[in-house]
N, C-alpha and C positions, 0 to 999 in steps of 0.2 A: 502493499499499498504506500510506503514510504517513496518506494521507487518512482511509481506512477505520479505522485505529487511532484517529485522533482521534475519528472520529464513534464508534467504540466506547467511548472513555474519556469522551467528553461522556454517553452514553447510562447509562453505569455510575455516574457522578457524579451524574446527574439522579435516579437510582432510589434511591442512596444517601440524597440530600437528603431524596427524598421519604418513605422510610422511617423517618428519623431524625425529620422532623416529625410523622408519624403516632404515634411512640413518645413524642414529648413532650406533644402532645394528650392522649395516653391517660393519661399520668403527671399531667397537670394535672387531667383528669375525676375521675381515682382520688382525687386530695388533695381536689377539692370534694366528692364523695360522702361522705368521711370527715368533713367539718364540716359537711354539709346538714341543718340542722335544721328544714326545712320538712315539715310531716305529708304522707304519702302513704298510700293504702290499697290493700293487696295482698289479691287475691282469689284464691282457690284452690278451683278446682272439685271437686266431689263425684265420685266414680265410679259411685255407685249412684242418683243423682238429679240435679235442676236446680240443688240447692242449692250455695251457696258461701261458703266461711269468708273472712270481711273482716278482715282485720289492720289497724289505722291507729296509725301510730307515725312518729317522725320520719325521715327518708329514711337519716341516717347508721346508724341501727340495724339497717337490714336489710343493711348491707354491701355484698358484691359478690354477694348471691345472687339480685338482681334483674337478670333477662335480657332481658326483654320491655320494650318501650317505653312510658314512664309518659305518661299522656294525661289531662290535667285532674287531674292528682293520683291517678289510677288505673290500676293495671297488674294483668293477670290472667295467672297462670302456673302450673303444677302443683305447683309446691313454692317455698317460700321459709325463709329463716332469720331469726331476730333475734337479733344479736350482743351480748354483754356481756363485762365484765372476768371472768377466769376464776373468781374465787372466789364469784360471784354466785349460781349455782344450787345450791351446796354449802349446805345450811343456809338457803334463801331466804327474805329477800333478805340474803346474807352480806354483800354491798356494798350497802349502801340507796341510796348515791349513784348507782351504776352503772344503776339502773333508769330515772335520769331525764337522762342525759346520752349524748353520742356515745361510744362506745368508743374507747379508744386501741389502734389496731392495730399500734403498735409494741411492745405488751406482750401477755402471753398471754390469750387471749379463748375464751369457751366461746358455743355457741350453743343457741337453741330452734328445731329443725327442724320445719317444718309441711310435712304432706302429706296427701293422702286416704287413707282405710282402703280396702283391696282385699278383695273377699268369695273365699272358696273356689271355684275353679272349678265345682266340683259343687254347689253352694248357690245357692240363689235370691235370697237375700240376706245381708247382713252379720250374723255369728253374734256373741254376746257371751258373757262366762264363759269364760275361757281363749283369749280371740278369736284370738291369735296361734297356738296350739296346732291350734284347728279349721280355721284358714285352710291351715296349711302342717306338719300334724303328721309328715310325713315327716323334718323337720329337727331333731326332737327323741327323746331316747331316756332312758326313764325310769332316775332314779339312786336316788331314795328316796322312800318316801311315810310319813308320820307326821304325827300331830295334824290330821287332815284336810287336808293339804297335800302338795304334791309338789314335788320338785327334778327337774329334766331336764338332760341333756347336750345340749349344740347342735351337731350333727353329731358329727364324730369328734373333735372337739377336746376339750380339758378344761374348756372354759367352760361354765358352769353358767346355768339360769336358773330363776326362780320366777315364777309366774303368780298375782297377786292380783286377786280378782274384786272388782267394784264393790259396795259394803256401805253401811250407815249412817255408818261412819267413811272410806269410801275413795269419793271423787266418780265414778271413772270404773276400768274395767278396767285394770290396770296390769301391766307386764313386768318383772322386775327382772335384767339380764345381768351375770354377775361372773366373774372368774377367783380361786378360792380361793387364799388365801396359801400359800405352799409354803416352809417353813423351810430347805428346801434352796437356795431360790433368793431370799434375803431381800430382794434388790436390784432384783427385777424389780419394774417400774412397772405392770404390766397389773391386779393385785390393787387398786391405789389409783384406777382409773378405772372406775366402774359406770356401765354405759349402762342408761337408764330409758326405756322407751315407754309412753305411755298414750294411752287413747282420748280424742278431744276432741270435744264436741258430737254424738256419736254416729255421725258418717260421717267424722270426721278423726282424724289423729293427731298428737301431738308428741314428738318425742325428744330427748334430751340428755345430758350426763354429769355425772355426780357425783363430786367428787375428796375423797379421804380427806385428812386435814391434812397429809401428806407435801408436797401441792402449794399449801397455804395457809400465809400467812406475816403476820408482824405482827398487827394487830387483826383481821384475817379467820382467824386460826388458832385454832380452838375449845382451850380449856382442857381438861385431863383430866378436870376434874368435872363437864364438861357431857355426858359420854357420848355423844360424837357418834356417830351412827349408822353413818356410813361407817368411823369407825375402828373401832367395836365389832365392824362385819363381819370387819373384817382380824384383831381380836383372838381371835374365837371359833376361827378356822381356824388359829391358832397353836397353839391347844390341842386341836386335832382335835375340834371339836364342829360341829355343823350349824346352818344358817340356820334350819332347822325346828324346833328346840329354842329359838329366839329370836323369838317373835313381836313383843316390844318393839323389835327392829330393823327388821323388816318397817314396823311402824308409824311407825316414823322416816321410811323411804322415803316411806310413804304420805302422812303427816302433810307433808313437804316437797313432795310432788306437788301436794297438794290447794293449797298456798300458791301454786304457780307456776300453777295453774290459774285460781285466783282473779285472779293478775295478768292472766293472759291474757285472761279475761272483762271486765276493765276496759276492755281495748283492743281488742275485737274483737266480732263479731257474726256471725250467720249469716243470709243473705239467700237469698230464692228468685229 
C-alpha cells in the first residue's frame, strides 16, 4: 500500500511540475509578444469573395488576437485586432506616439477590431447604405426620424444607434452606437463609451470604441473650448436634446473615422 501511495505521489508531483513548466513557458511567450517589433501580415478572408484584407504592423500591436500559427511572417484568420493606448482612437490620433510603438498592456488599452462583413441571408450580395440595418433589421426599432436622419433602439435595451451613409464627407458607411446620458444616473460609465462600426474596403469592417473626456487624462484630455464631439454627445442629452438636431456632432464622429481609415489604409491592402 505504501508503495502505491509513493507512486501516486510521484505522478502527482510530475504532473504539477509539467503544468508549472507550461505556465512559465506561456508567461514568457506572452512577454515576448508584448515587445516583439518584427512586422507580420495578418490576412482576413472575405465572406463573399476570394479577397483578403492584409494588415501589416509590428507583432506586438496585434496583442493576443493572433490565434493561428505565423508562417514566414504571415498569418490568416477570421478576425484580428490592433491594440493602442486607450486615448488613441478618441480624436484620432489623440496619442500620436501610440501609433508607432508597442502598447503597454499594464495600462488601459483600446483596439481596432477587424472582421469580414456578412450579407443578409436573404440577399445575394452585400448591401450598403444603412448596411447593418439591411443585414439585421429585426434588431432595430425606430425611435425618431428628423432632418433626413433616423435614430433606432437596439433590441429592447435603451441603447441607440444612428446609421451614417457613405458620402462626399464620409469615406464609408458608419454606425454610431451609444447610451444617452441619463441625469438620474450621472455616474453611469456607459454613455461615455461610444461604439463605432465602419465598412472597410467594401467587404470588411472595423469596430472600435470612442471615449468621452471622462476617460482621457493629462495632455490627452480635450479642453472645453475644443468642443470634443464625444463630450458634446453627452451634453446634448443632459439638456434633453437629440443627436438628430446636431449634425456637427455626427460629423465629428465621421471625421474621426475618416482619420482612422486613412491610418488603416497606410498599413493594409486588399489582395485577391
